[in-house]
PDB file with SEQRES, HELIX, SHEET and CRYST1 records, atoms N, CA, C and O in Angstrom:
SEQRES   1 A   87  UNK UNK UNK UNK UNK UNK UNK UNK UNK UNK UNK UNK UNK          
SEQRES   2 A   87  UNK UNK UNK UNK UNK UNK UNK UNK UNK UNK UNK UNK UNK          
SEQRES   3 A   87  UNK UNK UNK UNK UNK UNK UNK UNK UNK UNK UNK UNK UNK          
SEQRES   4 A   87  UNK UNK UNK UNK UNK UNK UNK UNK UNK UNK UNK UNK UNK          
SEQRES   5 A   87  UNK UNK UNK UNK UNK UNK UNK UNK UNK UNK UNK UNK UNK          
SEQRES   6 A   87  UNK UNK UNK UNK UNK UNK UNK UNK UNK UNK UNK UNK UNK          
SEQRES   7 A   87  UNK UNK UNK UNK UNK UNK UNK UNK UNK                          
HELIX    1 AA1 UNK A   27  UNK A   38  1                                  12    
HELIX    2 AA2 UNK A   76  UNK A   78  5                                   3    
SHEET    1 AA1 3 UNK A  15  UNK A  18  0                                        
SHEET    2 AA1 3 UNK A   2  UNK A  12 -1                                        
SHEET    3 AA1 3 UNK A  22  UNK A  24 -1                                        
SHEET    1 AA2 3 UNK A   2  UNK A  12  0                                        
SHEET    2 AA2 3 UNK A  45  UNK A  54 -1                                        
SHEET    3 AA2 3 UNK A  64  UNK A  70 -1                                        
CRYST1    1.000    1.000    1.000  90.00  90.00  90.00 P 1           1          
ATOM      1  N   UNK A   1       3.695 -18.464 -15.830  1.00  0.00           N  
ATOM      2  CA  UNK A   1       4.372 -17.345 -16.457  1.00  0.00           C  
ATOM      3  C   UNK A   1       5.445 -16.822 -15.506  1.00  0.00           C  
ATOM      4  O   UNK A   1       5.229 -16.772 -14.295  1.00  0.00           O  
ATOM      5  N   UNK A   2       6.548 -16.450 -16.022  1.00  0.00           N  
ATOM      6  CA  UNK A   2       7.653 -15.877 -15.237  1.00  0.00           C  
ATOM      7  C   UNK A   2       7.706 -14.358 -15.457  1.00  0.00           C  
ATOM      8  O   UNK A   2       7.731 -13.874 -16.588  1.00  0.00           O  
ATOM      9  N   UNK A   3       7.723 -13.640 -14.356  1.00  0.00           N  
ATOM     10  CA  UNK A   3       7.851 -12.210 -14.381  1.00  0.00           C  
ATOM     11  C   UNK A   3       9.234 -11.843 -13.880  1.00  0.00           C  
ATOM     12  O   UNK A   3       9.749 -12.413 -12.918  1.00  0.00           O  
ATOM     13  N   UNK A   4       9.823 -10.856 -14.578  1.00  0.00           N  
ATOM     14  CA  UNK A   4      11.162 -10.311 -14.175  1.00  0.00           C  
ATOM     15  C   UNK A   4      10.879  -8.893 -13.726  1.00  0.00           C  
ATOM     16  O   UNK A   4      10.198  -8.142 -14.424  1.00  0.00           O  
ATOM     17  N   UNK A   5      11.385  -8.529 -12.592  1.00  0.00           N  
ATOM     18  CA  UNK A   5      11.043  -7.267 -11.977  1.00  0.00           C  
ATOM     19  C   UNK A   5      12.228  -6.597 -11.331  1.00  0.00           C  
ATOM     20  O   UNK A   5      13.094  -7.250 -10.748  1.00  0.00           O  
ATOM     21  N   UNK A   6      12.254  -5.262 -11.444  1.00  0.00           N  
ATOM     22  CA  UNK A   6      13.199  -4.412 -10.699  1.00  0.00           C  
ATOM     23  C   UNK A   6      12.375  -3.588  -9.744  1.00  0.00           C  
ATOM     24  O   UNK A   6      11.381  -2.969 -10.124  1.00  0.00           O  
ATOM     25  N   UNK A   7      12.807  -3.589  -8.487  1.00  0.00           N  
ATOM     26  CA  UNK A   7      12.026  -2.964  -7.437  1.00  0.00           C  
ATOM     27  C   UNK A   7      12.950  -2.050  -6.577  1.00  0.00           C  
ATOM     28  O   UNK A   7      13.852  -2.558  -5.910  1.00  0.00           O  
ATOM     29  N   UNK A   8      12.735  -0.726  -6.587  1.00  0.00           N  
ATOM     30  CA  UNK A   8      13.524   0.162  -5.777  1.00  0.00           C  
ATOM     31  C   UNK A   8      13.002   0.186  -4.329  1.00  0.00           C  
ATOM     32  O   UNK A   8      11.844  -0.134  -4.058  1.00  0.00           O  
ATOM     33  N   UNK A   9      13.873   0.564  -3.440  1.00  0.00           N  
ATOM     34  CA  UNK A   9      13.505   0.811  -2.001  1.00  0.00           C  
ATOM     35  C   UNK A   9      13.915   2.179  -1.600  1.00  0.00           C  
ATOM     36  O   UNK A   9      14.990   2.649  -1.973  1.00  0.00           O  
ATOM     37  N   UNK A  10      13.082   2.828  -0.847  1.00  0.00           N  
ATOM     38  CA  UNK A  10      13.379   4.123  -0.280  1.00  0.00           C  
ATOM     39  C   UNK A  10      13.397   4.044   1.241  1.00  0.00           C  
ATOM     40  O   UNK A  10      12.688   3.230   1.832  1.00  0.00           O  
ATOM     41  N   UNK A  11      14.184   4.863   1.856  1.00  0.00           N  
ATOM     42  CA  UNK A  11      14.274   4.867   3.306  1.00  0.00           C  
ATOM     43  C   UNK A  11      13.373   5.921   3.856  1.00  0.00           C  
ATOM     44  O   UNK A  11      13.510   7.103   3.541  1.00  0.00           O  
ATOM     45  N   UNK A  12      12.413   5.480   4.712  1.00  0.00           N  
ATOM     46  CA  UNK A  12      11.505   6.384   5.465  1.00  0.00           C  
ATOM     47  C   UNK A  12      11.729   6.177   6.934  1.00  0.00           C  
ATOM     48  O   UNK A  12      12.539   5.341   7.335  1.00  0.00           O  
ATOM     49  N   UNK A  13      11.019   6.929   7.740  1.00  0.00           N  
ATOM     50  CA  UNK A  13      11.159   6.810   9.203  1.00  0.00           C  
ATOM     51  C   UNK A  13      10.889   5.412   9.657  1.00  0.00           C  
ATOM     52  O   UNK A  13      11.522   4.959  10.610  1.00  0.00           O  
ATOM     53  N   UNK A  14       9.962   4.678   9.016  1.00  0.00           N  
ATOM     54  CA  UNK A  14       9.637   3.312   9.415  1.00  0.00           C  
ATOM     55  C   UNK A  14      10.629   2.262   8.820  1.00  0.00           C  
ATOM     56  O   UNK A  14      10.479   1.067   9.079  1.00  0.00           O  
ATOM     57  N   UNK A  15      11.591   2.687   8.062  1.00  0.00           N  
ATOM     58  CA  UNK A  15      12.575   1.761   7.490  1.00  0.00           C  
ATOM     59  C   UNK A  15      12.544   1.787   5.980  1.00  0.00           C  
ATOM     60  O   UNK A  15      12.141   2.777   5.369  1.00  0.00           O  
ATOM     61  N   UNK A  16      12.979   0.673   5.376  1.00  0.00           N  
ATOM     62  CA  UNK A  16      12.992   0.560   3.923  1.00  0.00           C  
ATOM     63  C   UNK A  16      11.580   0.167   3.410  1.00  0.00           C  
ATOM     64  O   UNK A  16      10.993  -0.807   3.881  1.00  0.00           O  
ATOM     65  N   UNK A  17      11.091   0.885   2.510  1.00  0.00           N  
ATOM     66  CA  UNK A  17       9.804   0.551   1.936  1.00  0.00           C  
ATOM     67  C   UNK A  17       9.938   0.467   0.381  1.00  0.00           C  
ATOM     68  O   UNK A  17      10.718   1.216  -0.208  1.00  0.00           O  
ATOM     69  N   UNK A  18       9.201  -0.416  -0.251  1.00  0.00           N  
ATOM     70  CA  UNK A  18       9.312  -0.581  -1.644  1.00  0.00           C  
ATOM     71  C   UNK A  18       8.728   0.593  -2.442  1.00  0.00           C  
ATOM     72  O   UNK A  18       7.735   1.204  -2.047  1.00  0.00           O  
ATOM     73  N   UNK A  19       9.377   0.885  -3.575  1.00  0.00           N  
ATOM     74  CA  UNK A  19       8.827   1.893  -4.506  1.00  0.00           C  
ATOM     75  C   UNK A  19       8.019   1.175  -5.534  1.00  0.00           C  
ATOM     76  O   UNK A  19       7.488   0.093  -5.286  1.00  0.00           O  
ATOM     77  N   UNK A  20       7.925   1.778  -6.692  1.00  0.00           N  
ATOM     78  CA  UNK A  20       7.073   1.202  -7.775  1.00  0.00           C  
ATOM     79  C   UNK A  20       7.875   0.137  -8.577  1.00  0.00           C  
ATOM     80  O   UNK A  20       8.940   0.415  -9.128  1.00  0.00           O  
ATOM     81  N   UNK A  21       7.324  -1.056  -8.611  1.00  0.00           N  
ATOM     82  CA  UNK A  21       7.955  -2.153  -9.364  1.00  0.00           C  
ATOM     83  C   UNK A  21       7.930  -1.886 -10.841  1.00  0.00           C  
ATOM     84  O   UNK A  21       6.996  -1.282 -11.367  1.00  0.00           O  
ATOM     85  N   UNK A  22       8.996  -2.356 -11.523  1.00  0.00           N  
ATOM     86  CA  UNK A  22       9.071  -2.221 -13.001  1.00  0.00           C  
ATOM     87  C   UNK A  22       9.221  -3.639 -13.624  1.00  0.00           C  
ATOM     88  O   UNK A  22      10.220  -4.324 -13.402  1.00  0.00           O  
ATOM     89  N   UNK A  23       8.216  -4.044 -14.394  1.00  0.00           N  
ATOM     90  CA  UNK A  23       8.356  -5.346 -15.078  1.00  0.00           C  
ATOM     91  C   UNK A  23       9.337  -5.199 -16.206  1.00  0.00           C  
ATOM     92  O   UNK A  23       9.335  -4.200 -16.925  1.00  0.00           O  
ATOM     93  N   UNK A  24      10.181  -6.204 -16.358  1.00  0.00           N  
ATOM     94  CA  UNK A  24      11.226  -6.254 -17.420  1.00  0.00           C  
ATOM     95  C   UNK A  24      11.058  -7.468 -18.280  1.00  0.00           C  
ATOM     96  O   UNK A  24      10.445  -8.441 -17.840  1.00  0.00           O  
ATOM     97  N   UNK A  25      11.591  -7.461 -19.529  1.00  0.00           N  
ATOM     98  CA  UNK A  25      11.353  -8.560 -20.443  1.00  0.00           C  
ATOM     99  C   UNK A  25      12.207  -9.820 -20.141  1.00  0.00           C  
ATOM    100  O   UNK A  25      11.854 -10.914 -20.581  1.00  0.00           O  
ATOM    101  N   UNK A  26      13.320  -9.673 -19.398  1.00  0.00           N  
ATOM    102  CA  UNK A  26      14.152 -10.828 -19.081  1.00  0.00           C  
ATOM    103  C   UNK A  26      15.032 -10.497 -17.938  1.00  0.00           C  
ATOM    104  O   UNK A  26      15.093  -9.335 -17.535  1.00  0.00           O  
ATOM    105  N   UNK A  27      15.746 -11.487 -17.371  1.00  0.00           N  
ATOM    106  CA  UNK A  27      16.555 -11.354 -16.185  1.00  0.00           C  
ATOM    107  C   UNK A  27      17.605 -10.257 -16.331  1.00  0.00           C  
ATOM    108  O   UNK A  27      17.766  -9.432 -15.432  1.00  0.00           O  
ATOM    109  N   UNK A  28      18.318 -10.241 -17.452  1.00  0.00           N  
ATOM    110  CA  UNK A  28      19.375  -9.225 -17.643  1.00  0.00           C  
ATOM    111  C   UNK A  28      18.849  -7.804 -17.580  1.00  0.00           C  
ATOM    112  O   UNK A  28      19.491  -6.917 -17.019  1.00  0.00           O  
ATOM    113  N   UNK A  29      17.662  -7.592 -18.166  1.00  0.00           N  
ATOM    114  CA  UNK A  29      17.039  -6.305 -18.140  1.00  0.00           C  
ATOM    115  C   UNK A  29      16.611  -5.870 -16.729  1.00  0.00           C  
ATOM    116  O   UNK A  29      16.729  -4.703 -16.356  1.00  0.00           O  
ATOM    117  N   UNK A  30      16.119  -6.831 -15.972  1.00  0.00           N  
ATOM    118  CA  UNK A  30      15.722  -6.577 -14.562  1.00  0.00           C  
ATOM    119  C   UNK A  30      16.967  -6.187 -13.748  1.00  0.00           C  
ATOM    120  O   UNK A  30      16.901  -5.254 -12.947  1.00  0.00           O  
ATOM    121  N   UNK A  31      18.075  -6.869 -13.932  1.00  0.00           N  
ATOM    122  CA  UNK A  31      19.287  -6.547 -13.234  1.00  0.00           C  
ATOM    123  C   UNK A  31      19.784  -5.175 -13.581  1.00  0.00           C  
ATOM    124  O   UNK A  31      20.142  -4.404 -12.691  1.00  0.00           O  
ATOM    125  N   UNK A  32      19.815  -4.847 -14.865  1.00  0.00           N  
ATOM    126  CA  UNK A  32      20.273  -3.521 -15.312  1.00  0.00           C  
ATOM    127  C   UNK A  32      19.367  -2.424 -14.795  1.00  0.00           C  
ATOM    128  O   UNK A  32      19.851  -1.372 -14.378  1.00  0.00           O  
ATOM    129  N   UNK A  33      18.094  -2.640 -14.811  1.00  0.00           N  
ATOM    130  CA  UNK A  33      17.097  -1.640 -14.325  1.00  0.00           C  
ATOM    131  C   UNK A  33      17.271  -1.463 -12.798  1.00  0.00           C  
ATOM    132  O   UNK A  33      17.232  -0.332 -12.314  1.00  0.00           O  
ATOM    133  N   UNK A  34      17.459  -2.530 -12.049  1.00  0.00           N  
ATOM    134  CA  UNK A  34      17.640  -2.439 -10.615  1.00  0.00           C  
ATOM    135  C   UNK A  34      18.907  -1.656 -10.287  1.00  0.00           C  
ATOM    136  O   UNK A  34      18.908  -0.844  -9.361  1.00  0.00           O  
ATOM    137  N   UNK A  35      19.992  -1.892 -11.038  1.00  0.00           N  
ATOM    138  CA  UNK A  35      21.240  -1.135 -10.833  1.00  0.00           C  
ATOM    139  C   UNK A  35      21.005   0.337 -11.064  1.00  0.00           C  
ATOM    140  O   UNK A  35      21.503   1.170 -10.308  1.00  0.00           O  
ATOM    141  N   UNK A  36      20.252   0.673 -12.102  1.00  0.00           N  
ATOM    142  CA  UNK A  36      19.959   2.079 -12.407  1.00  0.00           C  
ATOM    143  C   UNK A  36      19.080   2.704 -11.333  1.00  0.00           C  
ATOM    144  O   UNK A  36      19.318   3.843 -10.933  1.00  0.00           O  
ATOM    145  N   UNK A  37      18.058   1.972 -10.852  1.00  0.00           N  
ATOM    146  CA  UNK A  37      17.194   2.459  -9.806  1.00  0.00           C  
ATOM    147  C   UNK A  37      17.972   2.704  -8.521  1.00  0.00           C  
ATOM    148  O   UNK A  37      17.737   3.697  -7.833  1.00  0.00           O  
ATOM    149  N   UNK A  38      18.886   1.816  -8.198  1.00  0.00           N  
ATOM    150  CA  UNK A  38      19.683   1.947  -6.945  1.00  0.00           C  
ATOM    151  C   UNK A  38      20.576   3.142  -6.992  1.00  0.00           C  
ATOM    152  O   UNK A  38      20.888   3.709  -5.945  1.00  0.00           O  
ATOM    153  N   UNK A  39      21.007   3.556  -8.167  1.00  0.00           N  
ATOM    154  CA  UNK A  39      21.870   4.693  -8.272  1.00  0.00           C  
ATOM    155  C   UNK A  39      21.193   6.052  -8.185  1.00  0.00           C  
ATOM    156  O   UNK A  39      21.846   7.090  -8.080  1.00  0.00           O  
ATOM    157  N   UNK A  40      19.845   6.017  -8.234  1.00  0.00           N  
ATOM    158  CA  UNK A  40      19.068   7.274  -8.075  1.00  0.00           C  
ATOM    159  C   UNK A  40      19.195   7.769  -6.682  1.00  0.00           C  
ATOM    160  O   UNK A  40      19.138   6.968  -5.749  1.00  0.00           O  
ATOM    161  N   UNK A  41      19.365   9.048  -6.483  1.00  0.00           N  
ATOM    162  CA  UNK A  41      19.609   9.636  -5.159  1.00  0.00           C  
ATOM    163  C   UNK A  41      18.401   9.461  -4.238  1.00  0.00           C  
ATOM    164  O   UNK A  41      18.560   9.503  -3.018  1.00  0.00           O  
ATOM    165  N   UNK A  42      17.219   9.268  -4.778  1.00  0.00           N  
ATOM    166  CA  UNK A  42      16.023   9.072  -3.993  1.00  0.00           C  
ATOM    167  C   UNK A  42      15.820   7.689  -3.432  1.00  0.00           C  
ATOM    168  O   UNK A  42      14.985   7.471  -2.555  1.00  0.00           O  
ATOM    169  N   UNK A  43      16.613   6.732  -3.962  1.00  0.00           N  
ATOM    170  CA  UNK A  43      16.450   5.346  -3.556  1.00  0.00           C  
ATOM    171  C   UNK A  43      17.617   4.901  -2.699  1.00  0.00           C  
ATOM    172  O   UNK A  43      18.755   5.322  -2.911  1.00  0.00           O  
ATOM    173  N   UNK A  44      17.314   4.005  -1.685  1.00  0.00           N  
ATOM    174  CA  UNK A  44      18.376   3.445  -0.839  1.00  0.00           C  
ATOM    175  C   UNK A  44      19.002   2.231  -1.496  1.00  0.00           C  
ATOM    176  O   UNK A  44      20.144   1.885  -1.193  1.00  0.00           O  
ATOM    177  N   UNK A  45      18.274   1.579  -2.388  1.00  0.00           N  
ATOM    178  CA  UNK A  45      18.715   0.407  -3.067  1.00  0.00           C  
ATOM    179  C   UNK A  45      17.661  -0.142  -3.955  1.00  0.00           C  
ATOM    180  O   UNK A  45      16.601   0.463  -4.115  1.00  0.00           O  
ATOM    181  N   UNK A  46      17.924  -1.292  -4.547  1.00  0.00           N  
ATOM    182  CA  UNK A  46      16.957  -1.944  -5.438  1.00  0.00           C  
ATOM    183  C   UNK A  46      17.270  -3.437  -5.526  1.00  0.00           C  
ATOM    184  O   UNK A  46      18.366  -3.881  -5.183  1.00  0.00           O  
ATOM    185  N   UNK A  47      16.310  -4.176  -5.979  1.00  0.00           N  
ATOM    186  CA  UNK A  47      16.472  -5.600  -6.173  1.00  0.00           C  
ATOM    187  C   UNK A  47      15.921  -6.027  -7.553  1.00  0.00           C  
ATOM    188  O   UNK A  47      14.924  -5.487  -8.032  1.00  0.00           O  
ATOM    189  N   UNK A  48      16.571  -6.971  -8.152  1.00  0.00           N  
ATOM    190  CA  UNK A  48      16.052  -7.603  -9.373  1.00  0.00           C  
ATOM    191  C   UNK A  48      15.597  -8.982  -8.930  1.00  0.00           C  
ATOM    192  O   UNK A  48      16.315  -9.693  -8.227  1.00  0.00           O  
ATOM    193  N   UNK A  49      14.391  -9.350  -9.350  1.00  0.00           N  
ATOM    194  CA  UNK A  49      13.934 -10.712  -8.994  1.00  0.00           C  
ATOM    195  C   UNK A  49      13.042 -11.271 -10.055  1.00  0.00           C  
ATOM    196  O   UNK A  49      12.574 -10.562 -10.946  1.00  0.00           O  
ATOM    197  N   UNK A  50      12.813 -12.551  -9.947  1.00  0.00           N  
ATOM    198  CA  UNK A  50      11.840 -13.187 -10.846  1.00  0.00           C  
ATOM    199  C   UNK A  50      10.753 -13.845  -9.963  1.00  0.00           C  
ATOM    200  O   UNK A  50      10.958 -14.113  -8.779  1.00  0.00           O  
ATOM    201  N   UNK A  51       9.635 -14.079 -10.575  1.00  0.00           N  
ATOM    202  CA  UNK A  51       8.537 -14.665  -9.876  1.00  0.00           C  
ATOM    203  C   UNK A  51       7.662 -15.430 -10.859  1.00  0.00           C  
ATOM    204  O   UNK A  51       7.292 -14.916 -11.915  1.00  0.00           O  
ATOM    205  N   UNK A  52       7.337 -16.664 -10.494  1.00  0.00           N  
ATOM    206  CA  UNK A  52       6.466 -17.508 -11.347  1.00  0.00           C  
ATOM    207  C   UNK A  52       5.066 -17.422 -10.763  1.00  0.00           C  
ATOM    208  O   UNK A  52       4.889 -17.373  -9.546  1.00  0.00           O  
ATOM    209  N   UNK A  53       4.071 -17.403 -11.649  1.00  0.00           N  
ATOM    210  CA  UNK A  53       2.753 -17.428 -11.159  1.00  0.00           C  
ATOM    211  C   UNK A  53       1.695 -17.211 -12.213  1.00  0.00           C  
ATOM    212  O   UNK A  53       1.989 -17.014 -13.392  1.00  0.00           O  
ATOM    213  N   UNK A  54       0.473 -17.250 -11.769  1.00  0.00           N  
ATOM    214  CA  UNK A  54      -0.699 -17.080 -12.655  1.00  0.00           C  
ATOM    215  C   UNK A  54      -1.503 -15.886 -12.205  1.00  0.00           C  
ATOM    216  O   UNK A  54      -2.157 -15.949 -11.164  1.00  0.00           O  
ATOM    217  N   UNK A  55      -1.477 -14.759 -12.979  1.00  0.00           N  
ATOM    218  CA  UNK A  55      -2.224 -13.580 -12.562  1.00  0.00           C  
ATOM    219  C   UNK A  55      -3.705 -13.798 -12.530  1.00  0.00           C  
ATOM    220  O   UNK A  55      -4.403 -13.075 -11.819  1.00  0.00           O  
ATOM    221  N   UNK A  56      -4.234 -14.769 -13.271  1.00  0.00           N  
ATOM    222  CA  UNK A  56      -5.682 -14.989 -13.284  1.00  0.00           C  
ATOM    223  C   UNK A  56      -6.163 -15.610 -11.975  1.00  0.00           C  
ATOM    224  O   UNK A  56      -7.276 -15.336 -11.525  1.00  0.00           O  
ATOM    225  N   UNK A  57      -5.303 -16.467 -11.352  1.00  0.00           N  
ATOM    226  CA  UNK A  57      -5.699 -17.127 -10.096  1.00  0.00           C  
ATOM    227  C   UNK A  57      -5.127 -16.387  -8.913  1.00  0.00           C  
ATOM    228  O   UNK A  57      -5.638 -16.515  -7.800  1.00  0.00           O  
ATOM    229  N   UNK A  58      -4.066 -15.606  -9.130  1.00  0.00           N  
ATOM    230  CA  UNK A  58      -3.385 -14.936  -8.016  1.00  0.00           C  
ATOM    231  C   UNK A  58      -2.404 -15.805  -7.305  1.00  0.00           C  
ATOM    232  O   UNK A  58      -1.887 -15.421  -6.256  1.00  0.00           O  
ATOM    233  N   UNK A  59      -2.122 -16.989  -7.850  1.00  0.00           N  
ATOM    234  CA  UNK A  59      -1.143 -17.895  -7.234  1.00  0.00           C  
ATOM    235  C   UNK A  59       0.250 -17.605  -7.749  1.00  0.00           C  
ATOM    236  O   UNK A  59       0.520 -17.708  -8.946  1.00  0.00           O  
ATOM    237  N   UNK A  60       1.131 -17.242  -6.832  1.00  0.00           N  
ATOM    238  CA  UNK A  60       2.519 -16.933  -7.175  1.00  0.00           C  
ATOM    239  C   UNK A  60       3.469 -17.596  -6.229  1.00  0.00           C  
ATOM    240  O   UNK A  60       3.189 -17.737  -5.039  1.00  0.00           O  
ATOM    241  N   UNK A  61       4.598 -18.004  -6.760  1.00  0.00           N  
ATOM    242  CA  UNK A  61       5.659 -18.556  -5.986  1.00  0.00           C  
ATOM    243  C   UNK A  61       6.422 -17.459  -5.256  1.00  0.00           C  
ATOM    244  O   UNK A  61       6.196 -16.284  -5.547  1.00  0.00           O  
ATOM    245  N   UNK A  62       7.298 -17.778  -4.339  1.00  0.00           N  
ATOM    246  CA  UNK A  62       8.141 -16.770  -3.683  1.00  0.00           C  
ATOM    247  C   UNK A  62       9.058 -16.160  -4.746  1.00  0.00           C  
ATOM    248  O   UNK A  62       9.389 -16.784  -5.754  1.00  0.00           O  
ATOM    249  N   UNK A  63       9.449 -14.929  -4.478  1.00  0.00           N  
ATOM    250  CA  UNK A  63      10.368 -14.202  -5.385  1.00  0.00           C  
ATOM    251  C   UNK A  63      11.734 -14.924  -5.315  1.00  0.00           C  
ATOM    252  O   UNK A  63      12.161 -15.391  -4.260  1.00  0.00           O  
ATOM    253  N   UNK A  64      12.397 -14.992  -6.489  1.00  0.00           N  
ATOM    254  CA  UNK A  64      13.767 -15.515  -6.572  1.00  0.00           C  
ATOM    255  C   UNK A  64      14.647 -14.275  -6.841  1.00  0.00           C  
ATOM    256  O   UNK A  64      14.548 -13.668  -7.906  1.00  0.00           O  
ATOM    257  N   UNK A  65      15.499 -13.906  -5.881  1.00  0.00           N  
ATOM    258  CA  UNK A  65      16.344 -12.737  -6.027  1.00  0.00           C  
ATOM    259  C   UNK A  65      17.444 -13.055  -7.012  1.00  0.00           C  
ATOM    260  O   UNK A  65      18.181 -14.031  -6.871  1.00  0.00           O  
ATOM    261  N   UNK A  66      17.535 -12.162  -8.059  1.00  0.00           N  
ATOM    262  CA  UNK A  66      18.542 -12.283  -9.039  1.00  0.00           C  
ATOM    263  C   UNK A  66      19.805 -11.497  -8.609  1.00  0.00           C  
ATOM    264  O   UNK A  66      20.924 -12.002  -8.698  1.00  0.00           O  
ATOM    265  N   UNK A  67      19.591 -10.234  -8.136  1.00  0.00           N  
ATOM    266  CA  UNK A  67      20.740  -9.432  -7.643  1.00  0.00           C  
ATOM    267  C   UNK A  67      20.151  -8.275  -6.833  1.00  0.00           C  
ATOM    268  O   UNK A  67      19.056  -7.784  -7.108  1.00  0.00           O  
ATOM    269  N   UNK A  68      20.925  -7.862  -5.822  1.00  0.00           N  
ATOM    270  CA  UNK A  68      20.555  -6.694  -5.062  1.00  0.00           C  
ATOM    271  C   UNK A  68      21.602  -5.604  -5.213  1.00  0.00           C  
ATOM    272  O   UNK A  68      22.759  -5.874  -5.536  1.00  0.00           O  
ATOM    273  N   UNK A  69      21.179  -4.371  -4.976  1.00  0.00           N  
ATOM    274  CA  UNK A  69      22.052  -3.209  -5.087  1.00  0.00           C  
ATOM    275  C   UNK A  69      21.697  -2.279  -3.937  1.00  0.00           C  
ATOM    276  O   UNK A  69      20.522  -1.983  -3.721  1.00  0.00           O  
ATOM    277  N   UNK A  70      22.713  -1.809  -3.186  1.00  0.00           N  
ATOM    278  CA  UNK A  70      22.484  -0.895  -2.062  1.00  0.00           C  
ATOM    279  C   UNK A  70      21.700  -1.590  -0.935  1.00  0.00           C  
ATOM    280  O   UNK A  70      21.868  -2.781  -0.672  1.00  0.00           O  
ATOM    281  N   UNK A  71      20.849  -0.805  -0.290  1.00  0.00           N  
ATOM    282  CA  UNK A  71      20.126  -1.340   0.849  1.00  0.00           C  
ATOM    283  C   UNK A  71      18.785  -1.912   0.446  1.00  0.00           C  
ATOM    284  O   UNK A  71      17.981  -1.215  -0.173  1.00  0.00           O  
ATOM    285  N   UNK A  72      18.520  -3.179   0.787  1.00  0.00           N  
ATOM    286  CA  UNK A  72      17.210  -3.834   0.575  1.00  0.00           C  
ATOM    287  C   UNK A  72      16.909  -4.683   1.782  1.00  0.00           C  
ATOM    288  O   UNK A  72      17.843  -5.100   2.467  1.00  0.00           O  
ATOM    289  N   UNK A  73      15.678  -4.957   2.077  1.00  0.00           N  
ATOM    290  CA  UNK A  73      15.369  -5.826   3.182  1.00  0.00           C  
ATOM    291  C   UNK A  73      15.999  -7.207   3.089  1.00  0.00           C  
ATOM    292  O   UNK A  73      16.105  -7.749   1.989  1.00  0.00           O  
ATOM    293  N   UNK A  74      16.421  -7.795   4.200  1.00  0.00           N  
ATOM    294  CA  UNK A  74      17.078  -9.078   4.180  1.00  0.00           C  
ATOM    295  C   UNK A  74      16.227 -10.186   3.723  1.00  0.00           C  
ATOM    296  O   UNK A  74      16.750 -11.115   3.108  1.00  0.00           O  
ATOM    297  N   UNK A  75      14.891 -10.177   3.979  1.00  0.00           N  
ATOM    298  CA  UNK A  75      13.984 -11.233   3.658  1.00  0.00           C  
ATOM    299  C   UNK A  75      13.193 -11.009   2.416  1.00  0.00           C  
ATOM    300  O   UNK A  75      12.050 -11.459   2.331  1.00  0.00           O  
ATOM    301  N   UNK A  76      13.755 -10.323   1.430  1.00  0.00           N  
ATOM    302  CA  UNK A  76      13.026  -9.953   0.236  1.00  0.00           C  
ATOM    303  C   UNK A  76      12.463 -11.157  -0.539  1.00  0.00           C  
ATOM    304  O   UNK A  76      11.366 -11.066  -1.088  1.00  0.00           O  
ATOM    305  N   UNK A  77      13.195 -12.284  -0.593  1.00  0.00           N  
ATOM    306  CA  UNK A  77      12.696 -13.447  -1.331  1.00  0.00           C  
ATOM    307  C   UNK A  77      11.563 -14.160  -0.667  1.00  0.00           C  
ATOM    308  O   UNK A  77      10.843 -14.907  -1.329  1.00  0.00           O  
ATOM    309  N   UNK A  78      11.369 -13.965   0.623  1.00  0.00           N  
ATOM    310  CA  UNK A  78      10.317 -14.664   1.345  1.00  0.00           C  
ATOM    311  C   UNK A  78       9.028 -13.843   1.456  1.00  0.00           C  
ATOM    312  O   UNK A  78       8.052 -14.326   2.032  1.00  0.00           O  
ATOM    313  N   UNK A  79       8.997 -12.670   0.945  1.00  0.00           N  
ATOM    314  CA  UNK A  79       7.840 -11.834   1.023  1.00  0.00           C  
ATOM    315  C   UNK A  79       6.906 -12.149  -0.172  1.00  0.00           C  
ATOM    316  O   UNK A  79       7.208 -11.744  -1.294  1.00  0.00           O  
ATOM    317  N   UNK A  80       5.806 -12.846   0.043  1.00  0.00           N  
ATOM    318  CA  UNK A  80       4.952 -13.315  -1.053  1.00  0.00           C  
ATOM    319  C   UNK A  80       4.302 -12.213  -1.833  1.00  0.00           C  
ATOM    320  O   UNK A  80       3.937 -12.431  -2.988  1.00  0.00           O  
ATOM    321  N   UNK A  81       4.132 -11.021  -1.258  1.00  0.00           N  
ATOM    322  CA  UNK A  81       3.421  -9.982  -1.938  1.00  0.00           C  
ATOM    323  C   UNK A  81       4.344  -8.848  -2.375  1.00  0.00           C  
ATOM    324  O   UNK A  81       3.874  -7.740  -2.635  1.00  0.00           O  
ATOM    325  N   UNK A  82       5.665  -9.109  -2.461  1.00  0.00           N  
ATOM    326  CA  UNK A  82       6.550  -8.046  -2.824  1.00  0.00           C  
ATOM    327  C   UNK A  82       6.408  -7.548  -4.196  1.00  0.00           C  
ATOM    328  O   UNK A  82       6.628  -8.273  -5.165  1.00  0.00           O  
ATOM    329  N   UNK A  83       6.044  -6.324  -4.295  1.00  0.00           N  
ATOM    330  CA  UNK A  83       6.211  -5.572  -5.515  1.00  0.00           C  
ATOM    331  C   UNK A  83       5.397  -5.869  -6.736  1.00  0.00           C  
ATOM    332  O   UNK A  83       4.767  -4.971  -7.294  1.00  0.00           O  
ATOM    333  N   UNK A  84       5.394  -7.123  -7.172  1.00  0.00           N  
ATOM    334  CA  UNK A  84       4.831  -7.434  -8.501  1.00  0.00           C  
ATOM    335  C   UNK A  84       4.462  -8.880  -8.595  1.00  0.00           C  
ATOM    336  O   UNK A  84       5.136  -9.697  -7.967  1.00  0.00           O  
ATOM    337  N   UNK A  85       3.492  -9.248  -9.296  1.00  0.00           N  
ATOM    338  CA  UNK A  85       2.492  -8.384  -9.918  1.00  0.00           C  
ATOM    339  C   UNK A  85       1.530  -7.853  -8.857  1.00  0.00           C  
ATOM    340  O   UNK A  85       1.453  -8.405  -7.760  1.00  0.00           O  
ATOM    341  N   UNK A  86       0.821  -6.820  -9.166  1.00  0.00           N  
ATOM    342  CA  UNK A  86      -0.128  -6.265  -8.234  1.00  0.00           C  
ATOM    343  C   UNK A  86      -1.287  -7.244  -7.989  1.00  0.00           C  
ATOM    344  O   UNK A  86      -1.618  -8.058  -8.851  1.00  0.00           O  
ATOM    345  N   UNK A  87      -1.892  -7.150  -6.806  1.00  0.00           N  
ATOM    346  CA  UNK A  87      -3.017  -8.020  -6.479  1.00  0.00           C  
ATOM    347  C   UNK A  87      -4.198  -7.763  -7.363  1.00  0.00           C  
ATOM    348  O   UNK A  87      -5.232  -8.415  -7.216  1.00  0.00           O  
TER     349      UNK A  87                                                      
END                                                                             
């Protein structure tokens, strides 16, 4: 199964931390939602990504970054537990 996700990031004392992930129906929707999330004054940036996996087994591939907006961590695609789906 392929998940499409928009994930905002907020800046805290410890650096950029992810906000609440939003599942989207397709890549275009994830990109549009990430752009909107990044424009919110409370967020430093956002990323739209896709991820293949099986929620029943918990096996997921690395995130594939579709587009970033504003400030996001450099290694976002390599973080296996980033944002979505929840464990």
